[in-house]
C-alpha positions as CSV (number, residue, x, y, z in Angstrom):
1,M,42.0,-135.2,84.9
2,H,40.8,-134.0,81.6
3,R,37.5,-135.8,82.0
4,A,37.1,-134.0,85.4
5,V,37.7,-130.7,83.9
6,D,35.4,-131.3,81.0
7,S,32.7,-132.4,83.5
8,A,33.2,-129.3,85.6
9,R,32.9,-127.1,82.6
10,G,29.7,-128.8,81.4
11,T,28.2,-128.2,84.8
12,I,29.2,-124.6,84.8
13,R,27.8,-124.1,81.3
14,H,24.6,-125.7,82.5
15,H,24.3,-123.3,85.5
16,A,25.3,-120.4,83.2
17,R,22.3,-121.0,81.0
18,W,20.1,-121.4,84.0
19,A,21.4,-118.1,85.5
20,L,20.7,-116.2,82.2
21,L,17.1,-117.6,82.1
22,V,16.5,-116.5,85.7
23,L,17.7,-113.1,85.1
24,A,15.5,-112.7,82.0
25,I,12.3,-113.4,84.0
26,P,10.9,-110.2,85.8
27,A,9.6,-112.1,88.8
28,L,9.6,-111.4,92.6
29,P,12.2,-113.3,94.5
30,L,11.2,-116.8,95.6
31,S,11.5,-118.0,99.2
32,A,12.7,-121.3,100.4
33,A,10.0,-123.0,102.6
34,D,12.1,-124.1,105.7
35,P,14.3,-122.0,107.6
36,I,17.9,-122.9,108.4
37,A,18.4,-123.2,112.2
38,I,21.7,-122.1,113.7
39,A,22.7,-122.4,117.4
40,P,25.7,-119.8,118.1
41,A,26.0,-120.8,121.8
42,K,26.5,-124.3,121.0
43,M,28.8,-124.2,117.9
44,Q,32.0,-126.3,118.5
45,R,35.6,-125.2,117.9
46,I,37.1,-127.0,115.0
47,G,40.3,-125.2,114.6
48,S,42.1,-121.8,114.4
49,V,43.8,-119.6,111.9
50,D,46.8,-117.1,112.0
51,E,46.0,-113.6,113.2
52,R,47.2,-112.5,109.8
53,F,45.0,-115.1,108.0
54,Q,43.5,-112.5,105.6
55,S,46.5,-111.1,103.7
56,F,47.3,-109.7,100.2
57,N,50.0,-109.5,97.5
58,V,51.9,-106.6,95.9
59,E,53.7,-108.1,92.9
60,M,57.4,-107.5,92.7
61,V,56.8,-105.9,89.2
62,E,54.5,-103.3,90.8
63,V,57.4,-102.4,93.1
64,T,60.0,-102.2,90.3
65,G,57.8,-100.9,87.5
66,G,57.4,-103.1,84.3
67,R,54.7,-104.9,82.3
68,F,52.0,-106.3,84.3
69,W,48.4,-107.6,83.4
70,A,46.6,-104.7,81.8
71,P,43.3,-103.6,83.1
72,Y,40.4,-104.0,80.8
73,R,39.5,-100.5,81.4
74,K,42.0,-98.2,79.7
75,P,43.3,-95.7,82.4
76,S,42.6,-92.1,81.8
77,G,45.1,-90.2,79.7
78,A,47.1,-93.5,79.0
79,A,48.6,-93.7,75.6
80,A,48.3,-96.9,73.4
81,E,51.3,-99.2,73.7
82,S,52.8,-100.9,70.7
83,A,51.8,-104.6,70.3
84,A,55.4,-105.1,69.1
85,A,56.7,-104.7,72.6
86,A,58.2,-107.9,74.0
87,P,55.7,-109.9,76.1
88,S,56.5,-110.4,79.8
89,V,55.6,-114.2,79.6
90,P,56.5,-116.3,76.5
91,G,53.6,-117.4,74.4
92,L,51.1,-114.7,75.5
93,D,49.9,-111.7,73.5
94,P,51.8,-108.7,74.5
95,T,48.7,-106.6,74.5
96,A,47.6,-108.6,77.6
97,F,50.2,-106.5,79.5
98,R,50.7,-102.8,80.3
99,M,53.8,-101.0,81.2
100,R,53.4,-99.3,84.5
101,Q,55.5,-97.0,86.8
102,P,56.5,-98.3,90.3
103,I,53.6,-98.3,92.6
104,D,53.6,-95.4,95.2
105,L,53.6,-97.3,98.5
106,S,53.9,-94.0,100.4
107,N,50.4,-92.9,99.2
108,P,48.4,-92.0,102.3
109,R,45.1,-93.5,101.1
110,L,46.7,-96.7,100.0
111,R,48.3,-97.0,103.5
112,K,45.2,-96.2,105.3
113,L,43.2,-98.8,103.4
114,A,45.9,-101.5,103.8
115,A,46.3,-100.7,107.5
116,A,42.5,-101.2,108.0
117,L,43.0,-104.8,107.0
118,G,45.9,-105.3,109.4
119,P,47.4,-107.2,110.9
120,A,48.3,-109.0,107.8
121,Y,51.1,-110.4,105.5
122,V,52.2,-108.5,102.5
123,R,53.7,-110.9,99.9
124,V,56.0,-109.3,97.4
125,S,56.8,-111.9,94.9
126,G,55.4,-113.2,91.7
127,T,56.7,-114.5,88.4
128,W,58.6,-111.3,87.7
129,A,60.5,-111.7,91.0
130,N,62.2,-114.9,89.9
131,S,64.6,-112.9,87.6
132,T,64.9,-109.5,89.5
133,Y,68.3,-108.1,90.2
134,F,68.8,-106.2,93.5
135,H,70.9,-103.2,92.9
136,D,72.6,-103.0,96.4
137,A,73.9,-99.5,96.1
138,D,72.6,-95.9,96.4
139,T,74.0,-95.0,93.1
140,P,71.7,-94.9,90.0
141,A,70.6,-98.4,88.8
142,P,71.8,-99.6,85.5
143,A,69.7,-98.7,82.4
144,T,69.1,-102.3,81.7
145,P,69.2,-105.5,83.9
146,P,72.7,-107.3,84.2
147,T,73.1,-110.5,82.1
148,G,71.0,-113.3,83.4
149,F,68.2,-110.9,84.9
150,G,65.0,-109.5,83.7
151,G,64.3,-106.6,86.0
152,I,65.9,-104.3,88.7
153,L,65.0,-103.6,92.3
154,T,66.6,-100.6,93.8
155,R,67.3,-100.0,97.5
156,G,64.8,-97.0,97.4
157,Q,62.1,-99.2,96.0
158,W,62.6,-102.1,98.7
159,R,62.9,-99.4,101.5
160,G,59.4,-98.3,100.3
161,V,58.1,-102.0,100.8
162,V,59.7,-102.0,104.3
163,D,58.1,-98.7,105.3
164,F,54.8,-99.7,103.8
165,A,54.8,-102.9,105.7
166,R,55.5,-101.1,109.0
167,A,52.7,-98.5,108.4
168,S,50.1,-101.1,107.5
169,D,50.9,-103.6,110.2
170,A,52.0,-106.1,107.6
171,R,54.7,-108.7,107.8
172,I,56.8,-109.3,104.5
173,I,56.7,-112.5,102.5
174,T,58.9,-112.7,99.6
175,S,61.0,-114.9,97.2
176,F,64.3,-114.7,95.6
177,A,65.8,-114.6,92.1
178,V,66.6,-118.1,90.5
179,S,67.5,-117.0,86.8
180,D,70.9,-117.4,85.2
181,G,72.3,-114.5,86.9
182,V,72.4,-116.1,90.3
183,R,74.0,-119.4,89.3
184,D,77.6,-120.8,89.5
185,S,79.5,-122.5,86.8
186,H,77.6,-125.8,87.5
187,G,74.3,-124.1,87.3
188,V,73.5,-124.2,91.0
189,W,71.7,-121.4,92.8
190,T,74.1,-119.2,94.8
191,P,72.9,-116.9,97.7
192,D,75.0,-113.8,96.9
193,Q,72.1,-111.7,95.7
194,A,69.8,-113.2,98.5
195,R,72.4,-112.3,101.1
196,K,72.6,-108.7,100.0
197,F,68.8,-108.5,99.9
198,A,68.5,-109.8,103.4
199,A,71.1,-107.6,104.8
200,F,69.7,-104.4,103.3
201,T,66.2,-105.4,104.6
202,K,67.5,-105.6,108.2
203,A,69.5,-102.4,107.8
204,A,66.3,-100.6,106.5
205,G,64.5,-101.6,109.7
206,G,62.6,-104.4,108.1
207,R,62.3,-108.2,108.4
208,I,61.5,-110.9,106.0
209,A,59.0,-112.9,108.0
210,A,58.5,-115.7,105.4
211,A,59.8,-116.7,102.0
212,E,59.6,-119.2,99.2
213,L,62.6,-120.1,97.3
214,F,60.9,-118.7,94.1
215,N,57.5,-118.3,92.6
216,E,55.6,-121.4,91.3
217,P,58.4,-123.8,90.6
218,N,56.1,-126.1,88.7
219,F,56.0,-123.6,86.1
220,A,59.7,-122.9,86.1
221,A,59.9,-122.9,82.4
222,I,57.9,-119.6,82.2
223,G,59.2,-118.3,85.6
224,G,62.9,-117.3,84.7
225,A,64.5,-120.5,85.8
226,P,67.3,-121.9,83.4
227,K,66.4,-123.8,80.4
228,G,65.9,-127.5,81.1
229,Y,65.1,-126.9,84.8
230,D,63.8,-130.0,86.5
231,A,62.8,-131.4,89.9
232,A,66.3,-132.5,90.6
233,A,67.7,-129.0,90.0
234,Y,65.1,-127.7,92.3
235,G,66.2,-130.2,95.0
236,R,69.8,-128.9,94.8
237,D,68.7,-125.3,94.7
238,F,66.4,-125.8,97.7
239,A,69.3,-127.4,99.7
240,A,71.5,-124.3,99.0
241,F,68.5,-122.1,99.9
242,K,67.9,-123.8,103.3
243,A,71.7,-123.3,104.2
244,F,71.5,-119.6,103.3
245,A,68.3,-119.2,105.4
246,K,69.8,-120.9,108.4
247,E,72.8,-118.6,108.2
248,S,71.4,-115.3,107.2
249,L,67.7,-115.5,108.2
250,P,67.4,-118.0,111.0
251,E,63.9,-116.6,112.2
252,M,62.3,-116.6,108.8
253,I,59.6,-119.1,108.0
254,I,60.6,-121.2,105.0
255,L,57.7,-121.7,102.7
256,G,57.3,-124.0,99.8
257,P,57.0,-125.3,97.3
258,G,54.4,-122.7,96.2
259,S,53.1,-124.6,93.2
260,V,49.9,-123.8,91.3
261,G,47.4,-125.4,89.0
262,E,47.6,-129.1,89.6
263,G,44.1,-129.6,91.2
264,A,41.3,-127.3,89.9
265,L,43.1,-125.5,87.2
266,A,44.4,-128.8,85.6
267,A,46.0,-128.5,82.1
268,T,47.1,-125.0,81.1
269,G,49.0,-125.7,77.9
270,F,52.4,-125.4,79.6
271,S,54.7,-128.3,80.2
272,G,55.1,-128.1,84.0
273,L,57.0,-129.9,86.7
274,S,55.1,-132.3,89.1
275,T,55.0,-130.9,92.6
276,K,55.2,-134.5,93.8
277,D,58.6,-134.8,92.1
278,I,59.7,-131.6,93.5
279,L,58.9,-132.7,97.0
280,Q,60.6,-136.1,96.5
281,A,63.8,-134.3,95.4
282,T,63.8,-131.8,98.3
283,G,62.8,-134.1,101.2
284,R,61.5,-132.4,104.3
285,G,62.5,-128.9,105.1
286,V,59.7,-126.2,104.9
287,D,58.1,-124.6,107.9
288,G,54.9,-124.0,106.1
289,F,53.5,-125.9,103.1
290,S,52.5,-123.2,100.5
291,Y,50.5,-123.4,97.4
292,H,48.7,-121.0,94.9
293,F,45.1,-121.3,93.5
294,Y,43.2,-119.9,90.6
295,G,40.0,-121.6,89.5
296,G,40.7,-120.7,85.9
297,V,42.4,-118.2,83.6
298,S,41.0,-114.8,82.7
299,K,40.0,-113.7,79.2
300,R,43.4,-112.4,78.6
301,C,44.9,-115.9,78.6
302,G,41.9,-117.4,76.7
303,A,44.3,-118.7,74.0
304,M,46.1,-120.9,76.5
305,K,45.4,-124.5,75.3
306,G,43.3,-126.5,77.7
307,A,43.0,-123.7,80.2
308,P,39.6,-123.6,82.0
309,Q,37.7,-120.3,82.0
310,T,34.5,-119.1,83.7
311,S,31.8,-116.6,83.0
312,P,29.8,-114.1,85.2
313,E,26.8,-116.4,84.9
314,A,28.8,-119.2,86.5
315,A,30.5,-117.1,89.3
316,L,27.8,-118.0,92.0
317,T,27.3,-121.7,91.2
318,P,28.3,-124.3,93.8
319,E,30.7,-125.8,91.3
320,W,32.7,-122.6,90.9
321,L,32.9,-121.8,94.5
322,A,33.9,-125.4,95.4
323,L,37.0,-125.3,93.2
324,T,39.0,-123.8,96.1
325,D,38.2,-126.9,98.2
326,R,39.3,-129.2,95.4
327,E,42.7,-127.5,95.1
328,A,43.2,-127.4,98.9
329,A,42.4,-131.1,99.1
330,Y,44.9,-131.8,96.3
331,Y,47.7,-129.9,98.1
332,T,46.7,-131.1,101.5
333,K,47.2,-134.7,100.4
334,L,50.8,-133.8,99.2
335,R,51.4,-132.0,102.4
336,D,50.4,-135.1,104.5
337,Q,52.6,-137.3,102.4
338,F,55.8,-135.2,102.3
339,E,55.5,-132.6,105.1
340,P,53.0,-134.0,107.6
341,G,51.8,-131.6,110.3
342,K,53.1,-128.5,108.6
343,P,50.7,-125.6,108.4
344,L,49.1,-124.8,105.0
345,W,49.5,-121.3,103.5
346,L,47.7,-120.1,100.3
347,T,50.2,-117.4,99.3
348,E,48.5,-116.4,96.0
349,T,44.9,-116.5,94.8
350,G,42.4,-114.4,93.0
351,E,39.3,-114.6,90.8
352,T,41.3,-116.0,87.9
353,A,44.8,-116.0,86.8
354,C,46.2,-113.4,84.3
355,G,44.8,-110.5,86.2
356,G,41.3,-111.6,86.7
357,N,38.1,-111.1,84.5
358,P,36.3,-107.8,84.1
359,W,33.7,-108.8,86.7
360,A,36.5,-109.6,89.2
361,A,36.3,-105.9,90.2
362,G,32.6,-106.1,91.0
363,F,30.4,-107.5,93.8
364,L,30.1,-110.7,92.0
365,D,33.6,-111.8,93.0
366,T,33.0,-110.9,96.7
367,F,31.0,-114.1,97.0
368,R,34.2,-116.2,95.9
369,Y,36.4,-114.0,98.1
370,L,34.5,-114.5,101.4
371,N,33.5,-118.1,100.6
372,Q,37.1,-118.9,100.1
373,L,38.1,-117.4,103.3
374,G,35.4,-119.3,105.2
375,S,36.0,-122.6,103.6
376,L,39.8,-122.6,103.9
377,A,39.6,-121.6,107.5
378,K,37.6,-124.7,108.2
379,R,40.2,-126.8,106.4
380,G,43.0,-125.4,108.6
381,V,44.7,-123.1,106.1
382,Q,46.6,-120.6,108.0
383,V,47.0,-117.8,105.6
384,V,45.2,-116.7,102.4
385,A,47.0,-114.0,100.5
386,H,44.9,-112.3,97.8
387,N,46.3,-111.2,94.5
388,T,46.5,-108.2,94.4
389,L,46.1,-105.3,96.8
390,A,46.0,-102.6,94.0
391,A,46.9,-104.0,90.6
392,S,44.7,-105.1,87.5
393,D,41.2,-106.3,87.7
394,Y,41.3,-108.9,90.5
395,A,42.6,-106.2,93.0
396,L,40.9,-105.3,96.2
397,I,41.6,-101.6,95.3
398,D,41.4,-99.8,92.0
399,E,44.9,-99.1,90.9
400,E,44.2,-95.8,89.2
401,T,41.8,-94.2,91.7
402,L,42.7,-96.1,94.8
403,T,38.9,-96.7,95.4
404,P,38.0,-99.6,97.4
405,R,36.2,-102.3,95.3
406,P,33.4,-104.5,96.7
407,S,35.7,-107.3,97.8
408,Y,37.6,-104.7,99.9
409,W,34.4,-103.9,101.8
410,G,33.8,-107.7,102.3
411,A,37.5,-108.0,103.5
412,L,36.9,-105.1,106.0
413,A,33.8,-106.8,107.3
414,W,35.6,-110.1,107.9
415,R,38.5,-108.2,109.6
416,K,36.0,-106.5,111.9
417,L,34.0,-109.6,112.9
418,M,35.7,-113.0,112.3
419,G,38.2,-113.9,115.0
420,T,40.9,-116.6,114.8
421,T,39.0,-119.5,116.4
422,V,37.0,-121.4,113.8
423,L,33.6,-122.9,114.8
424,E,31.3,-125.4,113.1
425,A,28.4,-123.3,111.9
426,G,26.2,-126.3,111.0
427,T,24.7,-127.7,107.8
428,S,22.9,-125.7,105.2
429,S,19.8,-127.1,103.6
430,S,20.7,-125.6,100.1
431,P,23.9,-125.9,98.1
432,D,23.6,-122.2,97.4
433,V,23.7,-121.1,101.0
434,H,27.1,-121.3,102.6
435,L,27.5,-120.9,106.3
436,Y,30.8,-120.2,108.3
437,S,31.4,-119.2,111.9
438,H,34.3,-117.8,114.0
439,C,34.5,-116.5,117.5
440,L,33.4,-112.8,117.3
441,R,36.6,-110.7,117.2
442,G,37.3,-108.8,120.4
443,Q,34.3,-110.1,122.3
444,P,34.8,-113.0,124.7
445,G,32.0,-115.6,124.3
446,G,30.7,-113.9,121.2
447,V,30.1,-115.6,117.8
448,A,30.2,-114.2,114.3
449,V,28.3,-116.1,111.4
450,L,28.8,-115.6,107.9
451,A,25.8,-116.6,105.6
452,I,26.3,-116.4,101.9
453,N,23.3,-116.8,99.7
454,A,24.5,-117.3,96.2
455,D,21.2,-118.1,94.8
456,R,20.1,-115.2,92.4
457,A,16.5,-115.8,92.7
458,T,15.6,-117.4,95.9
459,A,15.6,-115.9,99.5
460,F,16.3,-118.2,102.4
461,E,15.7,-117.7,106.1
462,L,18.0,-118.4,109.2
463,L,16.4,-119.2,112.5
464,T,18.3,-117.8,115.5
465,P,17.6,-118.2,119.1
466,L,19.5,-115.0,120.0
467,P,19.4,-111.3,119.1
468,S,22.2,-110.2,116.8
469,S,23.7,-107.3,114.9
470,R,23.2,-107.8,111.2
471,Y,25.6,-106.7,108.3
472,E,24.1,-107.3,104.9
473,L,26.1,-106.7,101.9
474,K,24.1,-106.4,98.6
475,A,24.4,-104.7,95.2
476,D,21.9,-103.5,92.6
477,D,24.4,-104.5,89.9
478,L,26.3,-107.6,90.6
479,T,29.1,-106.7,88.2
480,G,29.3,-103.1,89.4
481,S,31.5,-101.4,91.9
482,A,28.8,-100.2,94.2
483,V,27.9,-102.2,97.3
484,Q,25.5,-101.4,100.1
485,L,25.7,-102.3,103.8
486,N,22.3,-102.6,105.3
487,G,21.0,-100.4,102.4
488,R,23.8,-97.7,102.8
489,E,26.4,-97.4,100.0
490,L,30.0,-97.9,101.3
491,K,32.4,-95.3,100.1
492,L,35.2,-93.3,101.5
493,G,34.5,-89.9,103.0
494,A,35.8,-86.6,101.6
495,D,39.1,-86.9,103.8
496,D,39.5,-90.6,102.9
497,S,37.9,-91.6,106.0
498,L,36.5,-95.2,106.1
499,P,32.8,-95.5,106.7
500,A,31.6,-97.1,109.9
501,I,31.0,-100.8,109.5
502,T,28.0,-101.0,111.9
503,G,25.4,-103.7,112.3
504,Q,21.7,-103.4,112.5
505,P,20.1,-104.6,115.7
506,T,18.0,-107.7,114.9
507,A,15.7,-109.7,117.1
508,A,15.9,-113.5,117.6
509,G,13.8,-115.5,115.3
510,K,13.9,-115.6,111.5
511,I,16.4,-113.6,109.4
512,R,15.9,-113.3,105.7
513,L,18.8,-113.9,103.4
514,A,18.0,-112.0,100.3
515,P,19.0,-113.5,96.9
516,A,22.6,-112.8,95.9
517,S,23.5,-111.4,99.2
518,I,26.2,-111.8,101.9
519,T,25.3,-111.5,105.6
520,F,27.4,-111.3,108.7
521,L,25.6,-111.8,112.1
522,A,27.3,-110.8,115.3
523,F,26.2,-112.5,118.5
524,P,28.1,-110.7,121.2
525,N,26.2,-112.4,124.1
526,A,26.3,-116.0,122.7
527,G,28.3,-117.3,125.7
528,N,30.0,-119.8,123.6
529,A,32.4,-121.8,125.7
530,S,35.0,-122.1,122.9
531,C,35.2,-118.3,122.5
532,R,35.8,-117.3,126.2
């Protein structure tokens, strides 16, 4: 495992040096010699994804307020926090976090932006949820969490989640507290808190569509679980959780185990549990096999022993973009062994763990975002929930200004064009050109193609037999926040109206894929038999 990680790092460093050399040479873009032919009418169906395939996370600590990953850019008017404040995760520098007030989920702009990505799932979970106490009363919450808990969720805050989900056409995914405060005298998980939480959700007009027992059980030691927690303890807890779900939430999709980091991320310096041991202890019992994925950790967690990191120079390399496939393959193998046939759900992912790197907020990370969606759809992953909607640097939306970031615009284009039927787009002649295809959303027989040119210096050509509508995303500054669609900068209107996502009519024949560009092509008249 360590040799594989060292090899990947070496390859990424090699590409980083190459990318810096290319950027330093003031030359015109190169062009590849042979065009890549695609045949939209003949593309074969290879699978399908959930209608809510493209989803997002709102961390529980955002809802309750508390210390979460601090953005690299200091918010306007923010006072400096004392480094002496207790860290939210043991072993990490407290300055990596920032105290924040509860997110305003009633904000009209935030709701409008979220609704434009719907239908979706909104996952409200995260490490902090593992020790959050639900104050099931309309009286003021206690000043400090009860013994055995680390945070407090009020009725009003959770009602805000229910209302937000309804307004944005999102179904709720969540998890439950597993800290000392919910355990009996034998240390076994009890459903008292979960039962109150479920009952109030229903009373507030909401529904928990899916849930994991708790967030990332293979890192239970840093996730609020009792000291000495092991796979056998998880097995006992999961049995109690299944019984509770059957009684109180019979229509809820049980997800699990929700592990992270055993494929691409590899060693992180923490002593974690083996997902294989966890699955052996639980036996079959999930409705969907969930996992999390980060290709590395951000600069905030750079001191974590053995944790892989990346750089802006490596962000477009085939090796970096392929890490999502490696992780999916790892957890698919475990799924096939322990829960054969169960759908795969990626319930948390982002540029890097620990809030993302500074360039996660720029166009540079949109390549990873869209490539990940295309690649995992081909693999049969049913849901991909991005972390986060609007918190820290890996968010789709800036948390202070609620301004859409480049990956939000990429997400909006995906939502407009890419339907639920997945097609085989064909083979690219370059490792830097990534091709994906789905049936065109809302157009029987139509086909949508996503072509990602991650080469910073070379243009490529597609050869198409049909006319299309072209949607080209580019940026003058790859690490910046501005992105253009067919040469026009995408931004909200004065009344927070979303700009029209419209294509440029393009004749059949050769279509140029500019260096470092993302292009969607819509073929409404493809007549593809799999899309009728």
